[in-house]
C-alpha positions, 0 to 999 in steps of 0.5 A: 500499499505504502509503495503505491502511495509513494509511487503516485508522486513522480516529481524529482524534487522536494515536493515528493518527500514533503507530500509523503511526510505530511501524509505519514504525519497526518495518518500516524497512530503515534504508537511511539513515544515522541522522540526529542531530538533537541534535548542536549541532556539526553544527547550528551549526558554521557559526555564529560565537560572536556568532551563537550568542549572538544566536540564543539571545537572539532565541529567548529574547525570542520565547518571551515572548508579550507581546513578540511580540504587540506587536512592531509597536508596539515597532518603531515606538516604538524607531525613533522614540526611537532614530532610524533608524541606531541602530534598524537597528544593534540590529535587525541585532544581534537579530531581523533579523540572525537571521531575515534573510540580508542586504539585498542580493546582496553580503551574501547571498554569504558566507552562501551560500558558508558554507552551501554548504560544509555542503551546505545551499542557499538558496531566496531570497525578496525578501519582498513581499505584500499583504492586505485589511483586515477591512472589505474596504478596502485595508490596507498589510501590506508597506511595498513595497505602498503603494497597491494601486490604483497600477499602478506599484507592481505593476510595480515589484514585478515588476522586484524579483521578476525581480532576485531571480531573477537574484540567485539565478542568480548565486549558485547557477547552474542549481540556483537557487530562489526563492519569491514570493507572488501578492498582490505583483502584484495588488490584493488585493480583485481577487484576493479577488473572483476567488477568490469567483467560482471557489469559487461557480461552480467552472469546468471545468479545461478553461478557463483562468481568463482564458478563464472570467472573460472569458466571464462578466459577473462582473467589470467591464472594469477588474477583468478588466484587473487579472487580465490584468496579474496573469497577465502579470506572473507569466508574465514572472517564470517566463519569467525563471526558465526562462531561468536554468534555475531553479525557483520556489515560489509560496506559499500565502496566506489562504483568501480568496485561495487557491482562485484562487492554487492554480488559477492555479499549476496552469495555470502548472505545466501550461504550464511543467512539460512537460519539467522541473519549474520551478513548485511549488505549496504545500499547506497541510495545516491546511486540511480540503480539502488532501488531496482537492485534492492527489489531484485535482492528481496525477490532472491532472498524469498526465492532462495529462502535466506535472511537478508539484512539491509544497511541503508546509507546515502553514500560517501563518495559523491565528489569522487564519483562525479569527478571520475564520471566527468573525466571518463565521459560516462554517465554519472552513476549517482542522483543529480541532487540531495533531494533526489537521493532523499527520495531514493532513500525513503522509497528504499526504506518503505520497500524494505519495511513492507517486506520486513513486516510481511516476512517477520524474522527474515528481513532487518533494516538499519537506517544509517543516516545523519539526516533528522528528516530521514529518521523522522520519516522512518519513525512515522512510516513505522507508526503508519505500518503499526511496527513497534520499536521492539519488533526487531525489524528496524535499527538506527545507526550513526557514526561515532562522534556525529549526531548524538542528538539522533542516536541517544534520544532514540535509545532513550525511548527503546529504539535499537540504536548503534554507533558505527565505531572506528578504532585503532592506532592514530597513524592508521586512522589518519587516512580515515579521518581525512576521508571522513572529514572530506566526505562529510564536509557538507554535513560539517559545514551545516552542523549548526545544531550539533555545535549548538547542542554541544555548547548548550550542554557544556553551558548547562554543565558548567552552570549546574 
């Protein structure tokens, strides 16, 4: 019913979302307790005065685009001038301390306990990834990916990923969740070639990726071996997750990797999600193909009888995708503006939620959004469909250090709320922090509410 209603609106602008939100609001049964997204006490009650000041200061700094655009160079210059020890102290007092939960399990534990008291859980991410450069040579993106042709590097990353699973299990037991990126475990040029093959030839889903490329001459022996090793590594990680009764997000990445990643994750879901939900796929709603892809995946999960988990995001590579499309003179793979992406996100949520309601315990959705309007849309849609907060169909997630005014009020009234939490040594996280700041420069520039609420909470704490 909801899909028919939302499809009545064909305008590719704000009217679509506004009309549907008003429709939801007018028909809402309000079975959820009203969530107050302007309560500084609820959002930041878990923070100390120094953490509140640091949060306000960091958001203020990140609102300056000239600083964000040159963050990598500033890191390098500061480290050279100040020395490693003083540089790390300053980083802990500013951007690293705000957006990263710590370097190891010892530092994670008190944060985990503090958030648990407020009903917020963590999704642990020991950040590792790699990318290709514009001229198709290998480029270091994460300091852990030193030489993409070196097998030892990917095996080392495998061990770190397994350790991440074990750390999450020790901190959270059977409710542990982790996140990871496929590019940490394979040379990116191999993944890009596999992606191109799958896009051009579109093999039947009845064949696995490995079966398909083994029966074609599109990859040489060494390339085929790399793909085999990738699949072995990912299976080893998921087996460890399954051993600890945990769950795993496999993140989406750039469009020139994403078809291969998505296809691989679907195979993993079909393999491991038979009895319960272990593996989640990520859907970038700024991609024009996402809604059709999501619909096809729902059909496949029903046909082949496996559980399916959706992590809905807007997308994190907008600048890079647009630049690449212009340079290669290809069609831009992402929606033309924020409003079109919002409409895509909302339609994806309605589609998955209707399927979740009709297939209880088979479909689960993570609303991974920093947009308050989208979160409100999700709550009102749940009301209209008479889905309770504890029905186990919908969870909410934001990045550690961002939009606490969304996550903590949701958790306070009983919604399933998470923080996607990076951790690791400072030198390993510098590329992540640089990319995170640059990807979210628009969010930081407009994060007036986050800054104001940090300031309000700090002022109230000092006065009282």
